[in-house]
C-alpha positions in Angstrom: -29.8 31.0 41.6 -27.6 31.0 44.8 -24.0 32.7 44.9 -22.3 29.4 44.5 -24.3 28.4 41.1 -23.9 31.6 39.6 -20.1 31.5 39.8 -20.0 28.0 38.4 -21.9 29.5 35.4 -19.8 32.4 35.1 -16.8 30.4 35.0 -17.9 28.3 32.3 -18.5 30.9 29.8 -16.4 30.8 26.9 -13.2 32.1 27.1 -12.8 31.6 30.9 -9.3 30.3 31.6 -8.8 27.4 34.4 -5.4 26.8 35.7 -3.8 23.1 35.4 -1.6 21.2 38.2 0.4 20.5 35.2 3.6 19.2 36.6 7.1 18.0 35.0 8.0 15.0 33.3 8.0 12.2 36.0 11.0 9.4 36.4 11.6 6.8 33.2 9.6 3.7 33.3 9.7 0.7 31.1 7.0 -0.4 28.8 6.7 -4.3 28.0 8.0 -5.0 24.4 6.4 -8.5 22.7 7.9 -10.4 19.5 6.9 -9.4 16.0 3.9 -10.8 14.7 4.1 -8.8 11.3 4.1 -10.2 7.6 5.2 -8.1 4.6 3.8 -8.9 1.2 3.7 -7.6 -2.2 0.0 -7.3 -3.6 -0.2 -9.2 -6.6 -2.4 -6.6 -8.9 -0.7 -3.1 -7.9 2.7 -3.9 -6.8 2.2 -2.2 -3.7 4.3 -3.3 -0.7 1.7 -4.5 2.4 2.9 -4.9 6.0 0.5 -6.4 8.0 1.6 -5.6 11.9 -0.1 -8.4 14.0 -1.1 -12.1 13.0 -5.0 -11.0 12.8 -5.5 -13.3 16.1 -7.0 -10.4 18.0 -9.1 -7.3 17.1 -6.5 -5.3 16.3 -7.5 -1.7 14.4 -5.7 1.7 13.9 -6.1 4.9 14.9 -8.6 7.1 13.3 -7.9 8.7 10.1 -7.7 12.2 11.4 -5.2 11.2 14.0 -1.5 10.8 13.8 -0.4 6.9 14.0 3.3 7.7 13.3 5.6 9.4 15.8 7.1 12.4 14.5 10.3 10.7 13.9 8.5 7.6 12.3 9.9 5.1 14.3 6.6 3.8 15.4 3.2 3.1 14.6 0.4 3.2 17.1 -2.5 1.0 17.3 -5.3 -0.5 19.4 -5.4 -4.2 20.4 -7.9 -6.3 21.7 -5.5 -8.7 23.4 -5.8 -9.6 26.8 -2.6 -7.4 27.5 -3.4 -4.8 24.8 -5.2 -1.5 24.6 -2.8 1.1 23.1 0.1 -0.3 21.1 3.1 0.4 19.0 4.9 -1.2 16.4 8.5 -0.7 16.2 9.1 0.0 12.4 13.0 -0.9 12.6 12.3 -4.2 14.2 8.8 -5.1 14.0 8.5 -5.8 18.0 5.1 -4.5 19.6 5.0 -2.3 22.5 2.2 -2.0 25.2 2.3 1.8 26.2 0.3 2.6 29.5 0.4 5.2 31.7 3.2 5.6 34.5 0.9 3.9 36.8 -0.2 1.0 34.4 -3.4 2.7 33.4 -4.5 1.8 29.9 -4.4 5.0 27.6 -6.9 6.1 25.3 -8.2 8.4 22.6 -4.4 8.9 21.5 -2.7 11.0 19.1 1.3 11.0 18.3 2.6 14.5 18.8 3.4 16.9 16.1 7.0 17.7 16.8 8.4 15.3 19.4 8.1 11.7 19.8 5.1 11.8 22.4 1.5 10.4 22.5 -1.4 12.6 24.1 -3.9 10.5 25.4 -6.7 9.9 28.3 -5.9 8.1 31.5 -9.0 7.9 33.3 -9.9 11.4 32.7 -6.8 12.9 33.2 -4.9 14.3 29.8 -1.5 13.4 29.9 1.8 13.4 27.5 4.0 10.4 27.4 7.3 10.8 25.6 8.6 7.3 24.4 12.5 6.4 23.8 13.5 3.6 21.8 17.0 1.7 22.0 17.6 -1.0 19.6 20.6 -2.8 20.3 21.8 -6.2 19.4 21.4 -9.3 21.0 22.0 -12.8 20.1 22.6 -11.3 16.4 19.1 -10.2 16.5 17.8 -6.4 16.9 15.9 -6.1 20.1 14.2 -2.8 21.4 14.2 -1.6 24.9 11.3 0.9 25.2 11.4 3.6 28.0 8.3 6.3 28.7 8.4 9.7 30.8 4.9 10.8 31.4 3.9 14.6 31.9 0.1 15.5 33.4 -1.8 18.3 31.5 -5.2 18.6 33.2 -8.0 16.8 34.0 -11.5 16.7 31.8 -14.6 14.6 32.5 -16.7 13.7 29.5 -14.5 13.7 26.6 -15.6 12.1 24.0 -13.7 10.1 21.4 -10.9 12.1 19.9 -7.9 14.1 21.3 -6.4 16.5 18.7 -3.4 18.6 18.5 -3.2 21.9 16.5 -0.7 22.0 13.6 1.5 24.6 15.2 1.8 22.1 18.3 0.1 24.9 20.6 -3.3 23.4 21.7 -5.2 20.3 22.3 -8.6 20.3 21.2 -11.2 18.1 22.7 -15.5 18.1 22.8 -18.1 16.5 24.2 -22.0 16.5 25.6 -21.5 16.8 28.7 -18.0 18.2 29.3 -17.3 18.2 33.4 -20.8 18.1 33.8 -21.8 20.7 31.6 -25.4 20.5 30.1 -24.5 22.2 26.4 -21.9 20.2 24.3 -18.9 22.3 23.3 -15.2 22.5 22.9 -12.3 22.7 24.9 -8.8 24.2 24.2 -5.7 23.0 26.2 -2.5 24.4 26.2 0.2 21.7 25.9 3.1 23.9 27.2 1.4 24.6 30.7 -2.1 22.3 30.6 -4.3 25.3 31.3 -7.2 24.9 29.5 -10.7 27.0 28.8 -13.8 26.9 27.1 -13.6 27.8 23.4 -17.4 28.1 22.3 -21.0 25.9 23.3 -22.2 24.4 19.9 -24.9 26.4 18.7 -28.5 26.3 19.6 -30.5 24.1 17.7 -27.4 21.9 16.2 -26.8 18.4 17.5 -23.5 17.5 18.4 -21.5 14.3 16.4 -18.0 14.7 17.9 -15.0 14.5 15.3 -13.1 17.5 16.4 -9.8 18.2 14.5 -7.8 20.9 13.7 -6.7 22.5 10.3 -3.6 20.8 9.0 -2.3 24.2 7.9 -4.2 26.8 9.8 -3.7 26.7 13.7 -6.6 29.5 14.2 -9.3 27.1 12.6 -11.0 23.7 13.9 -13.8 22.0 13.0 -16.5 19.5 14.8 -19.8 17.4 13.2 -23.1 18.4 13.7 -26.7 18.0 12.5 -28.6 19.1 10.2 -25.9 20.6 8.8 -22.4 18.0 9.1 -19.4 20.9 8.9 -19.0 23.2 11.5 -15.6 25.1 11.5 -14.3 27.6 14.9 -11.9 30.3 14.6 -10.6 30.1 17.9 -10.0 34.1 18.0 -13.5 35.1 17.5 -15.1 31.5 19.0 -17.9 31.5 16.7 -19.0 28.4 15.1 -20.0 28.7 11.6 -21.5 26.3 9.0 -19.4 26.7 5.5 -21.4 24.0 3.7 -25.2 24.2 4.3 -26.7 20.4 2.7 -29.9 19.5 0.9 -32.2 17.5 2.4 -31.0 13.9 2.2 -27.8 15.0 1.0 -24.7 12.7 2.3 -21.9 14.9 4.0 -19.6 12.9 5.9 -16.2 12.1 7.5 -14.7 15.4 7.0 -10.9 15.4 7.0 -8.5 18.7 6.4 -6.0 18.9 3.8 -3.5 21.3 2.5 -4.4 24.8 1.4 -6.8 25.2 4.4 -9.4 22.6 2.3 -11.8 20.9 4.2 -12.5 17.6 2.8 -15.7 15.0 3.3 -17.1 12.3 1.6 -20.8 12.9 0.2 -23.3 12.7 -3.1 -27.0 13.5 -3.4 -28.2 10.1 -4.2 -30.5 8.9 -1.6 -29.6 5.6 0.4 -29.6 2.6 -0.2 -27.7 3.0 -3.3 -26.4 6.7 -2.4 -23.2 8.0 -4.3 -20.2 9.2 -2.4 -17.4 11.5 -4.0 -14.6 12.7 -2.4 -15.2 16.7 -2.3 -13.0 19.4 -1.3 -14.3 22.4 0.4 -11.8 25.7 -0.2 -13.0 27.9 3.0 -11.4 31.2 1.4 -12.8 31.0 -1.9 -16.1 29.2 -1.0 -15.9 26.7 -3.5 -16.3 22.9 -3.9 -15.2 20.6 -6.5 -14.7 16.9 -6.3 -11.3 15.3 -6.4 -12.1 11.4 -6.2 -15.5 10.8 -8.1 -17.9 8.1 -7.2 -20.5 6.4 -9.3 -24.3 6.2 -9.4 -26.4 4.2 -12.1 -30.2 3.4 -11.9 -30.1 -0.3 -11.7 -27.0 -0.9 -9.5 -27.7 -3.2 -6.2 -26.1 -1.5 -2.8 -23.2 -3.5 -2.9 -22.5 -2.8 -6.5 -22.7 0.8 -5.7 -20.6 0.5 -2.3 -17.7 -0.5 -5.0 -17.5 2.6 -6.9 -18.2 5.2 -3.9 -16.1 6.5 -1.1 -16.8 6.4 2.8 -13.3 7.5 4.5 -11.0 9.8 3.0 -7.7 11.9 3.9 -5.1 13.6 2.7 -0.9 13.3 2.6 0.5 16.5 4.8 2.7 17.0 1.2 -0.5 17.5 -0.6 0.6 15.1 -3.3 -2.3 12.5 -2.5 -5.7 11.7 -1.2 -6.4 8.1 -0.4 -9.9 6.8 0.0 -11.7 3.5 1.4 -15.2 1.7 0.5 -17.1 -0.6 2.2 -15.6 -3.3 0.3 -11.9 -2.7 1.5 -10.7 -1.1 -1.5 -7.9 1.6 -1.1 -7.8 4.4 -3.7 -5.3 7.0 -4.4 -6.3 10.2 -6.1 -3.6 12.7 -7.3 -3.9 15.9 -5.4 -3.1 18.0 -8.7 -5.5 15.9 -11.4 -7.7 14.1 -9.2 -6.6 10.7 -11.3 -7.2 7.6 -9.5 -5.0 4.7 -8.7 -5.8 1.5 -7.1 -3.5 1.0 -4.2 -4.9 -2.6 -3.0 -8.1 -4.5 -2.6 -10.1 -6.8 -0.8 -9.6 -5.9 2.8 -13.1 -5.9 3.8 -16.3 -8.0 3.3 -19.3 -6.0 2.3 -21.3 -6.0 5.0 -19.0 -7.4 7.6 -16.0 -6.1 9.4 -14.0 -2.7 10.7 -14.1 -0.1 8.2 -10.7 0.5 6.8 -10.4 4.0 8.0 -7.5 4.6 5.6 -4.9 7.5 7.2 -1.5 8.6 6.7 2.0 9.0 7.6 4.2 12.0 7.8 5.8 12.0 4.5 3.0 11.0 2.2 4.7 7.9 1.4 2.5 5.2 3.3 -0.9 4.8 4.6 -2.3 2.6 7.3 -6.0 1.1 7.8 -8.1 -1.7 9.1 -7.7 -5.2 7.3 -9.3 -8.7 7.2 -6.6 -10.3 4.6 -5.0 -12.4 8.0 -8.5 -13.9 9.3 -9.7 -11.4 12.2 -8.7 -7.7 11.8 -5.6 -6.7 11.8 -3.5 -3.1 11.0 -2.3 -3.0 7.5 0.4 -0.5 6.1 0.7 0.1 2.4 3.8 1.7 0.8 3.0 3.6 -2.1 5.0 2.5 -5.0 8.4 4.6 -6.2 7.3 4.8 -9.4 4.2 6.2 -8.4 5.8 8.9 -6.2 8.3 9.6 -8.7 5.6 10.8 -11.4 3.6 12.7 -9.0 7.0 14.7 -8.2 7.1 15.3 -11.7 3.8 16.1 -12.3 3.0 19.8 -14.0 -0.3 21.4 -14.7 -1.4 24.4 -15.9 1.3 27.4 -15.2 3.5 24.7 -14.3 3.6 23.0 -17.4 4.3 26.2 -19.4 7.1 26.3 -16.9 8.5 23.1 -17.1 8.4 23.2 -21.2 10.4 26.3 -20.9 
C-alpha cells in the first residue's frame, strides 16, 4: 500500500471529520405554483374526513412514513409526483395549490425530509445535500386566495452513494445518511452531517457479517440514538457517542421483523410475527430499549385455514406513531388504516379500501406534527394519489381524557 492510499483509508476511519464548503443562503428564487386538484370527502363508515391532494391522474405518492411530510408550521405537505414537471411537490394547506419544489439551479430534489424546527426541506440535488427554505405568500386575487412561493437554498456538503433516506435528529443538530458505497467505500456505513456547518464524518461501518438494508432513522426523542436495518437480524442501533452498532432484538429463524419506526420514550416499533409466509401474522410491536421488553401495541391475527388475502386483512405491514404519544397508525395490504390507542392498544378503524390486495402502492402511513392527521397513498381516485385522513374530534377528546393505571386513581380522587 502506498502513502497516498494509506492516507485515504485513515481519513475514512469512523470519527474522522471532513470540512465542508457549506455556504450561506443563496438568493431568493420563485417556485412554480399549480392550480388545486384536491377533493374532500367523509369516510362513510368511520366519519373521518379524507382529503385527496391530487386527482389521481398521475402516480402521486407520500414520503416514507419515517420522513417528515409536513413543514414545521403545518402549512405545506410534501409528496412526490410522476407528472411531467413533477418530482418533489408541496400541497399548500390553506389554498390547495400545488408547488413544484426544486433546487435553485432547477435540479430535481430527492430523498427529502422536512426540517424539525423551521420551514425548510433537506434533500439531495444530485449528490449535493442542500437545505431549501420555503416561504408562502398568500394573497387574494380576483376574490380567491392565491399563493406565491419563494425559496432560498443553502449548500451543506457533497456525499456520493447515499441510499433512499435523509433523516434529521430530534434536536435538529445532525442529518444522518447511510449507503453501501458512500463516496466509493466498499464497506457499508453511516455518516453524520452537522446541520449548522455542513461538516460531515463517518459515524460507523456496518458490522462484519451484517447485510446493510438501509432505513436509517433517528430516535424520535433521543438525539444520540439512530437505527438502521440489517440482516440476518433486522434491528440495529447506534449511539453516536460510542459509535458501536448493536442489535437490540435477536430474531428466531423465519421470524418476521420489518418496517421499524421510533416512538416516544425511546421505544423502537416494528411489525412482525412468528408464523411463516405466505400466511404470516404481523403485530405492531414496541421494543423498550431501556428495560429490554417487547409488547404488542397493535394485535394482528392468525388462524390455520386462512388464505394469504384473509390473513393480510387482519395484520399490519407499516406502522408509525404520533409525536404526542396518543396514537400509533398501521396499514395493511388491503389499504386499511387503523389507529391504536397509545395507552391501551385498543383499535379504531380510521378508513379502509385504499388498495386492492396484490396490486398498487402500499399506503406507508405517516403522521403530521400535532398527532391530528395521517398521510398515506390511496387508489380510491384511480391511479395512486396522496390522501390525508383527519382523526375525528371525538376520538381525540376521548384520547385526551383517557386515564389508565395510577392516572385513573388520580382522576377519581
